C-alpha positions, 0 to 999 in steps of 0.5 A: 624263186623268192630271194633270201631277203624276203621273209614271206618266202622263208616263212613258207619254206619253213612252214613246209619243212615243219608240216612235212616233219609232222607227217613223219611222226607216229600217230599211235601210242602203245602200252608202256614198255616192259608192261605185259598187256592184259589178256582176256585169258588172264581175266577169266583165270581170276574169275574162275577161282576168285569171283564171289558168285563163282565161290558161292556156286562152289559152296552150294556144290559143297552143300549138295555134297553134304546133303548126299552124304547125309542121305547115305547115312540112312544106311548107316548101322544103328546101335541101340542099348537098353537097360532096366534094373528093379532092385525093390519089388516083388519081382526083382530083376534086370534086363539088358538089350543090345541091338545092331541094325543094318539097313541095306539098299538090296531090295529094302533088306534089313539085318539085325544082330543082338544080345539080350540078358534077363536075370532075376525073377519074373512073373509068368506072363513076362517069362520071355524077358528071362534068359540063361545066365550068359544071355541070349544071342540073336540074328534076323532079317526083314525084307519087303515082298511088295511095297518098298522092294524096288524103292523106299524112302531111304533109297529115294532120298539117296537118289534125290540127293545125288540128282541135287548134287548133279544139278548143283554142279551143273548150275556152278558150271552155268554160273562160270559160263555166265561170268565168263561172258560178262567178263569178256564183255567188260574186257572188250569194253575196257579195250575199246574205251582205251583205244578210243582214248588213244585215238582222241589223244592222237587227234589232239597231238596232231593239232598241237604239233601243227600249232608249231608250224602255224606259229612259224608261218604266222610269225613269218607273215605267211598266214593270217593270225586267225588261222593260229586262233582257229587251230587253238580252238581245235586243240581245246575241242579235242582236249575236251574229247580226250577228257570225255574218252578218259572218263569212259576208259576209267569207268570201263576199268572200274567195271572190269575190276568186278571180274579181274581180281587179286589172289585174295579175291579183291577187285583190281582196277587194271593199269592203263599201261596194260592196255593192248597196243592193238586188237587181235583178229576176231575168230571166224564164224562156225563152219557147221552151225547146225552141229554147234546148235545140237551140241549146245542143246545137249551140252549146255550146263543149264540142260544138264541141270534140268535133266538132273532135276527131271531125274529127281522128279522121276524118283518121286514118281517111282516112289509114289507108284510104289506107295500104291502097292500094299505093304507085305513084309516077311521077317525071320529071327533065330536066337539061342541062350547060353549059360545056366538056368531053366531048361525051357530057355536052352533050345535054339529058337527060330521064328518067322512072321509076316506083316500086311498093311494097306490103305483102302481108298489110296487117295494119298498115294494116288494124289502123290503119284498124280502130282509127281507125274505132273511135275515130270511133265512140267520139267519136260516142257521146260526142257524143250523150251530151254533147248529151243531158246539155246538154239535161238541164242546160238544162231543169234550169236553166230549171226551177230559175229558174221555181221560184225566181221562184215563191219570190220572189213568195211571199217578197215576200208574206211580207215584206209580211205580216210587216212589217205584223204587226211594225209593228202589234205595236210600236204595241201595245207603245207603247200598253201592249197588248203585251209584248217577247216578242211584239214580238221574235217578230214582228220575228224573223219579219219578218227571216226573211221578208226573208232568205227574200226575199234567198235567193229572189231571189239563187237566181233570179239563180243559176239564171238564170246557170246557164241562161246557162252551160248554153245557152252564152250567156256570157260576153258583153262588157258583160253 
């Protein structure tokens, strides 16, 4: 045992105490106390209501609702008023005609009620314009017997507008799903960059804290001064890595701000203090992948949008087939005059009529039918391709999640092994049985293992998010 008067023995004992004290210091920094960590659910909540793309999709839904309302306006009652007065001329007379027409969706039936007043003198050939002194009241209806019975332009327009609204709503959900996936990717990129910055800072702190012990050893003459210089080189190298990691973290924060927004929809760069202290465990892979694929192929909003598009095309096809039939329309009216005047105007009148019209070659109708049927078949083919792609997307995301979870297990095993080696090498250094080169390599290996763990876990969360998007299960409130 060294005598107290020998500086070398005292220096070695002091160096060992300093090194052992450094080993007891915590190696991981956490978020600032009192600051709640930013969660993915919080980011998704701001995306749903505040992202411009989501707002644009909502406006397109509102526009489709307006178009649907306008299409239903084809069945609004129509009031028409016509008047004419001839104060100068051989025949002095005046006419007033008020009509209220109500189209209905019931087999194309049109109803009409009206009032007509015709006073003065008329030529013989215009006697039908004359009424009794109180005017004429009339009512009637018109109904298609063949063409325009099952469907007509007004009903087709209403049906198309309804399908367009369904399509717009489905596309809005698809946009929300897409934004949720992008927001999740940006969030986990930000978390991974922040945790890599912490690892780089921890590595720098190790070198800085070791400098105190090496300085004491060098001052006591226990080690050559060149070792202190080598540690200073390590400090500078690790400072450069911290600068690069900080820059990557700042870039990830800016990218995340495109999805994380305030109440007014403005981008918010997240506070670094809100970085989670640790990564949550990634979710497990799906138990029944085939069932998940079937649900995704049925429930994805893109599928709903294409189904709505197909139904709109089917409306066009029905209307085109309807146009092949000849037009045969029956109409009937009843009218009665009231008041004073010629006796021949007094009786109640009832008349019925029929209209028949048909284009002989039917090239326009046949061409429209052919085009409409081809468009339906084209949408059918696109729908099959979309569902095939969704199935492949779900299976690929599930495979990526399984691979990422396997990487997580391997990375955590590497972290444990690298930490044991690094701690052991630092003890050997404190005992004088190792050197800085080996310690530096062990610490770098431990830091690399931590980074691999961070990357593996965040990749697993990204894969889980991609699986949720592919299966159509996002976004959901509170998730």
